[in-house]
N, C-alpha and C positions, 0 to 999 in steps of 0.2 A: 276456311272450307266458305265459310259465312257471305268474305270478301268475293267470293267469285260465283255464285250465287246471287246473291248484288249486282257484279258485274254484266251477266247474263240476261235480270233481268231490266238492264236498263237501257243495254244494246238493243234485247225486244222492243221496245218500251221506244226509243228514238223513230223509228217509221210512224206510229202514231202521231209526227206530227205533219207529216202528207199527207193523212188516213183524208181531213176533209175533200181535198180533191181526189181525190183517187173513190171514195164515193161516191161521189158527180158525176165523176166520165161514169164509172160498173153501174147504177146506179138507170142514168137516159144510155148506153152502151144495153142493157139489161129492156128497156121501152121501146125501141126499135123497130124498124117495123122489119121481116124477115123478110128475102125478094124469095123464099122457095126454092132458092137452086143450092141451097147452101149442104153442102155434109153432113149427116148425120152426125157423123163423128169430130167434126167441128164444131157446131151447134154444140152436143155436148160437153166440151174442152171449154169450149168461153164459156157456155158456162156456169160452169163449177170456176173455173178459174175470176170470173167476176163473185160469184156466191162467196169463195173461202174472203175473197181481201174484202167484204163487204161483213165480215164473221170477224175478222181478226180481232179487231179491240175487243168482243168478247170473250175469245183462249185465252187475249193475254193478260186479260180481269183474270177472269178465275185458275191463271195459274198466278199470278198475283196472290190473289188471297193464298188461294194455300203454302205458296213458300212464304210468303210473311207469317202463316200459321206454322210453320214447321220453325219458323227462321226462332219464335217468340219463344218458343219450344226446347230450345235448341235442340233440335232434331235437323237430321243434310237435309237440303232445299232445292240442292246441286240439279238432281233430274227432271223437277216442278223448273228450277228458272230455266233450264236449257229448252223447255218442249214449244216456248214463242218462239225459237231460231230458228228449233225443226220444219215449223208452221208456213213460216215464213218462208225459206227453203222449197216445202213445195209449191206454192204460192209463186214463187219466183219462179220455178221448171212449171207451172203450169200454165202462166202466160207465153214462156219461151218458147213450150211447145204450141203453143195457140198463135204462135206468130210468124213461126215456124210450120205451120198448115197449112194458115192465111196466104203466103207469101207462093208457092204452089201453082 
């Protein structure tokens, strides 16, 4: 069970290698001027996608600390260690929805 937790934490940490580039793009997109013609739902989905991608390292770090603490106490940590992957799935879904809404 310990190896599952370590594997999940490692898989959740790999996207952090691209984080500087994603953060730069998200910050630039958040700072861009709006035309005022965008639908409110598109603006909300885009903002949610950008903010969630910016906050991912914080969520990963919290789960990493909790999982390490549980593993040191010989407690199961699989649920905590899979949380970053679920978060990544949510972020990918938001970006996919944003793209689908923007191409209409």
